[in-house]
C-alpha positions in Angstrom: 98.0 79.0 145.0 94.9 80.7 147.2 97.5 84.1 148.0 98.0 84.2 144.0 94.4 84.2 143.7 93.9 87.1 147.2 96.6 89.3 145.7 96.4 88.7 142.1 99.2 87.0 139.7 100.9 90.4 138.8 102.2 90.4 142.3 102.3 86.6 143.2 103.3 83.4 141.5 103.6 79.9 142.6 104.8 76.7 140.7 103.2 74.6 143.4 105.7 74.8 146.0 107.5 78.0 146.1 105.3 81.6 146.5 107.4 83.7 145.1 106.7 87.6 144.9 107.0 89.4 141.6 107.7 92.7 142.8 110.0 92.2 145.2 111.7 89.6 142.9 112.2 87.0 145.8 110.5 84.2 147.3 108.2 84.5 150.5 107.2 81.9 153.7 104.1 80.7 153.0 103.5 78.0 155.2 101.7 80.6 157.3 99.1 83.0 156.1 100.8 85.8 158.8 104.2 85.6 157.0 102.5 86.7 153.6 100.5 89.7 155.4 103.8 91.0 156.8 105.7 90.9 153.8 102.9 92.4 152.0 103.2 95.4 154.7 106.5 95.9 154.2 107.5 99.7 152.7 110.1 97.8 150.0 106.7 95.6 148.4 104.5 98.3 148.6 107.4 100.3 146.6 108.1 97.2 144.3 104.6 96.9 143.6 103.8 100.5 143.0 106.9 100.3 140.5 105.4 97.3 139.1 102.0 99.0 138.6 103.4 102.0 136.9 105.5 99.5 134.4 102.4 98.1 133.6 100.5 102.0 132.8 103.6 102.7 131.1 103.5 99.7 128.9 99.5 100.0 128.0 100.3 103.8 127.5 102.9 103.0 125.0 100.9 100.3 123.4 97.5 102.7 122.9 100.0 105.5 121.4 101.6 103.4 119.2 98.7 101.4 117.8 97.8 101.6 114.1 99.8 101.8 111.0 101.4 105.6 110.5 104.6 106.9 109.5 104.5 108.4 113.0 104.2 105.1 114.9 107.9 104.5 114.1 108.8 107.8 115.9 105.6 107.6 118.4 107.2 104.0 119.6 110.5 105.4 119.8 110.0 108.4 121.8 108.2 106.8 124.2 111.0 103.8 124.5 113.4 107.1 125.2 110.9 108.5 127.4 110.7 105.0 129.5 114.7 104.2 129.2 114.8 107.5 130.6 112.7 106.9 133.9 110.5 109.6 133.1 106.5 107.6 133.4 104.3 108.6 131.0 101.3 108.7 132.8 102.5 111.9 134.0 102.0 113.4 131.1 98.3 112.9 130.9 96.7 113.8 127.6 99.4 116.5 126.9 101.3 113.7 125.0 99.0 112.5 123.0 98.7 116.3 121.2 102.1 115.0 119.8 100.8 112.0 118.0 
């Protein structure tokens, strides 16, 4: 549980028996801090953690853009979902995408 606090609950989770890396979707040996440090430094973990952050940012942006009752909100939601399904990161649009809503 200490490692969950150190690295964040978005990266690691535990059931007090197994330490699970949410980014890599696999169990990590938690018997020694060294194993966790080595896992966090791997290229695979760094890439997966970055994708997890981008996914969280997209979800936040999707919520922001589609909030509020209006006839445009359904279109906004559909458009954002289409970008996400196509693998287009919404953060790349920045403020430009808000002009359409």
